[in-house]
C-alpha positions as CSV (number, residue, x, y, z in Angstrom):
1,M,-21.1,-18.3,15.7
2,E,-21.0,-17.8,11.9
3,Y,-22.7,-15.2,9.6
4,V,-22.9,-16.1,5.9
5,E,-24.2,-13.3,3.7
6,K,-24.1,-12.7,-0.2
7,K,-23.2,-9.1,-1.8
8,R,-26.5,-8.1,-3.1
9,L,-27.8,-5.8,-6.0
10,L,-28.8,-2.6,-4.7
11,F,-31.9,-3.0,-6.8
12,F,-34.4,-4.5,-4.6
13,G,-31.5,-6.2,-2.5
14,L,-31.4,-9.4,-4.6
15,P,-28.5,-11.8,-4.1
16,W,-27.5,-12.0,-7.7
17,T,-23.8,-11.3,-7.5
18,F,-21.1,-14.0,-7.0
19,T,-19.5,-12.6,-3.7
20,K,-20.0,-14.4,-0.5
21,Y,-19.0,-13.2,2.9
22,T,-18.4,-15.6,5.8
23,V,-17.8,-14.2,9.4
24,R,-16.5,-16.6,11.8
25,E,-15.1,-16.4,15.2
26,E,-11.5,-16.4,14.1
27,D,-11.8,-14.8,10.7
28,V,-13.6,-13.0,7.9
29,V,-13.6,-14.7,4.5
30,I,-14.5,-13.1,1.1
31,N,-15.3,-15.4,-1.9
32,S,-15.7,-13.7,-5.1
33,G,-16.0,-14.6,-8.9
34,L,-17.7,-17.0,-11.1
35,L,-15.3,-18.5,-13.7
36,K,-12.1,-17.3,-11.8
37,T,-12.5,-17.3,-8.2
38,Y,-10.8,-15.4,-5.3
39,E,-10.7,-16.2,-1.6
40,N,-9.6,-13.6,0.9
41,N,-9.3,-14.3,4.6
42,C,-8.4,-11.8,7.5
43,Y,-7.8,-13.0,10.9
44,M,-10.2,-11.4,13.6
45,Y,-7.3,-10.2,15.6
46,K,-6.0,-8.0,12.8
47,I,-9.3,-6.0,12.5
48,Q,-8.6,-2.8,14.4
49,D,-11.8,-0.9,13.8
50,V,-15.2,-1.4,12.0
51,E,-17.5,1.2,10.3
52,L,-21.0,0.8,9.1
53,Q,-22.2,2.9,6.0
54,V,-25.8,2.8,5.0
55,S,-26.9,5.0,2.0
56,L,-30.5,6.0,1.3
57,A,-31.0,3.3,-1.2
58,E,-29.4,0.7,1.0
59,R,-31.8,1.7,3.9
60,I,-34.7,1.4,1.5
61,F,-33.8,-2.3,0.8
62,G,-32.5,-3.0,4.4
63,L,-29.1,-3.4,3.3
64,G,-25.7,-1.8,4.5
65,T,-22.0,-1.8,4.1
66,V,-19.5,-3.0,6.7
67,V,-16.0,-1.6,6.5
68,C,-13.1,-3.3,8.4
69,F,-10.0,-1.5,8.9
70,T,-7.3,-4.1,9.4
71,G,-3.5,-4.5,10.0
72,D,-3.4,-7.0,7.2
73,T,-0.9,-6.0,4.5
74,T,-2.6,-7.5,1.5
75,H,-6.1,-6.0,2.6
76,P,-6.1,-3.1,4.8
77,R,-9.5,-2.0,4.1
78,L,-12.0,-5.1,4.1
79,V,-15.3,-4.2,2.7
80,L,-18.4,-6.3,3.1
81,E,-20.6,-4.5,0.4
82,R,-24.8,-4.5,0.6
83,I,-25.3,-7.1,3.0
84,K,-28.5,-7.8,5.0
85,N,-28.1,-7.7,9.0
86,A,-25.2,-5.2,8.4
87,K,-25.5,-3.5,12.0
88,E,-25.7,-7.0,13.6
89,I,-22.6,-8.1,11.8
90,K,-20.7,-4.9,12.3
91,D,-21.3,-5.2,16.1
92,Y,-20.2,-9.0,16.0
93,I,-16.9,-8.3,14.2
94,L,-16.2,-5.5,16.7
95,K,-16.7,-7.7,19.6
96,A,-15.1,-10.8,18.2
97,S,-11.9,-8.6,17.0
98,E,-11.5,-7.5,20.6
99,E,-11.8,-10.8,22.2
100,A,-9.6,-12.4,19.5
101,R,-6.8,-9.6,20.3
102,R,-7.2,-10.4,24.0
103,K,-6.9,-14.1,23.4
104,R,-3.7,-13.5,21.5
105,R,-2.5,-11.0,23.8
106,T,-1.9,-8.6,21.0
107,L,-1.9,-4.8,21.2
108,N,-3.0,-2.2,18.6
109,T,-0.3,0.5,18.1
110,L,-0.3,3.3,15.6
111,D,2.7,4.3,13.4
112,I,3.0,8.0,14.3
113,G,6.0,8.4,12.1
114,S,9.6,9.0,13.1
115,D,10.3,12.4,11.0
116,G,13.6,11.3,10.3
117,I,14.8,10.1,13.5
118,D,16.0,6.8,11.8
119,D,19.0,8.9,10.1
120,V,20.4,10.0,13.4
121,D,23.4,8.1,14.6
122,F,23.2,7.9,18.6
123,D,26.4,5.9,18.7
124,S,28.6,8.7,17.2
125,H,30.1,11.5,19.4
126,E,31.1,14.8,18.1
C-alpha cells in the first residue's frame, strides 16, 4: 500500500505547495522545493510514535498534520503538514512501523540517562 499526498495551503486546502509526502510500506519520503529540491527518507522501523494534530481551520477544510517521532538522527521529528486523510495515514504509519520493527526484530528503548555513571571506574579498588 502507498499513500501520496501534497502539503496543502490552509486556505481552502488547495495543494499549491511544492512538498509531496509518500508513505510506503518500508519508508516515508518527503520531497520539497521547486528550484532546489530536497528528499528526506525515514525507514518505517525507525518511527517510534505517531501523533495527529488537527487545528480548527484544518478541521474545517478536512486536513490534518501527522507528526512522526523517530529514532533517525537527521530527522527526529518528521512532520507531514496539512494533508488529506491524515487520520487514515497516521493509523497506517503506526501499524506499518510496528510491523517493520517486528520483521527486523528491533526493540524500542529509551535513553533514561546515566547521571554520571560513565565517570565511575569499576575496575579500580580502593
